[in-house]
N, C-alpha and C positions, 0 to 999 in steps of 0.2 A: 132629469126625468124622476118623477116621484113614484112612490111604492104602488099606487093605484095604476099608473100607466104601465109599470113593469108587469103587474099581474095581468092586465088586459092583453099585453103582447104575448105573455107566456100562455094565456088561455087560448089564444088563436093558433098556437103552434102545437100540434099533437105530436109529431115526430119531425125532428130536424135532420135532414140528410146532408151530409157533407161527402167529400170524396169517397172515403172508405168506411165511414162511421155513421151509425144511426143512433142519435142521442135519444134516450127514452124520455118521455114527457115527465117533467118534475113540477107540473102545475098542481098545486095543492087541491084544487077542486076536482081533479080527475081521480085522485086516490080515495078509497073508502075503507073504513075500519070494519073488521069482522072479528069479534072476540068470542070467548067461550060462553057468553050469555045466550048465544043461539042454542046452547045445550043445557042451560040452567046455571052456568058458572057466573062468577062475579068479577072477573078480571076487567080492567079498563085500560084503554089506550087512546091516543090521538096522534094526528099528524099535523105538525105546525110548520109554517114558513118562517124562516129566520131573517133578520136584517142582513145577513151575509148571503141571502138568496139560496139557502140550502133548505132541505126538508129535515125535520126531526120527528122520528117515530119514537114515542115515549109512553110510559104508563107503568102499571103494576099488574103482574101475573099473580093470580090467587088460585090455590087448590081447593078453596071452599066450594061446596055444592058440586063436587066432582069436576071442577073446572081445571084450568091449567094452561091456557094459551091466549095470546093476543096476536092479531095480524092486521096487515094492510094489503090492499090489492089495487092494481091498476089495470084497466081494460086498455090493451094496446091496439085495439081495432084491427086485428088480423095483420099485424106487421109482417111483411115478408122477410124471411130469414133464409140463409144458406147453410148447408150442413157443416161447413168449416168455420162458422162464426162462433164468437165467444161473447159472453156477457161480462162486461167490465163494470165493476162497482168501485167508486171512490167514496170511502166512508170514514167516519170517526166513531168507534164503538165504545163499549164499556166492559170489555174483557168477558163478554158472554157469547154463547153460541146461538146462532140464528139459522133458520132455514130460508133459503132463497127458493121460491117456487115459480114454475112456469107452466102454462097450459097452451096446447095448440088449438084447443076448442074450449071455450068457457063453459060449455054444457057438460064436459067430462066430469065424472064424480071424483076422479083422482087427479093428482098433480104430478109433475116431474119436479123432483126436489134435490137440493144439494145443501148440506150444512156448511156453515162457515164459522170460524172462531174469530171474534173481533179483538182488537186491542184498544187501549185508551188514546192512541195517537192515529193520525191520518194513515190510512192504508189503501192500497189498490189491490183488488181481488179480481182475477180473471178466471172465468170458468167456461171451458168449451161447452157448447150447448149439448153435445152428445155425451157429456158426463152427468147430466141430470137423469136420475132414475125414477121410474114410476112408483108412486106411493099413495096409500090411502090410510088416513088416520094413523100415521106413523109407521105403517108396515109396508115393507117393500113388496111390490107386486111382481109376478113372474111375467114380465113384459120387457120388450127392448127399451133401451135408453132413448131419450128424445131424438127423433129423426124426422121432423116435419118441416114443411116449407113456410109455415106461418106461426106466429106467436100471438095468441089472443089475450093473454093475461100474465102479469108478473106480480108476485106477492112476496112479502117478507113475514115470517112467523117466528115468534119466540114461544117456546114451551119446554122448559128444561126440568119439568117435574118437581118444581119447588116454588114457593112464594118468593117473588123478587121484583124489585123496581128495575126498569131498564130504560136505556136511551141510546138510540142509533141515529147519528146524523148522516144524511145522504147528500153528498156533494154532487155526485154524477152517477148516472146509470146509462150505459150505452152498449150497443152491439158493435163489435169490431171484428176484423178479419185476422 
């Protein structure tokens, strides 16, 4: 099976459900970049598909022009979730801190966020959905933690208040019990 056929198969699968697991779509075409240039910044990033069939979020964060973040987002198409589920990420990082962000409704101005610290080796990070706290532009909001029955968006953001190159390889993202 060649690379084009693999991409076609992945494109047709939005969410793969198995016994107790929902694997989140890792199709490159479903992710989109949102950098600080929406506010005048000059950071840049991209999401690329590797020959190992993983995704790599990489780029450079710049503080120029009051910038300072790069992010990618995925519309999960109102994926049903249960209150006891967890988000499981299998990644290879770069020893930097990232925010994992989720939304129950893509129209919300705020996200539910949780910071993770990566290493330079493969790591599995498991975060209960109810540990994601409501935030807007880096400030915690006086709201309950995530407690919804659907997930409409997952995002990854880097914004460590410094100029830096970054690279985060995503091997798998899934919901698990």
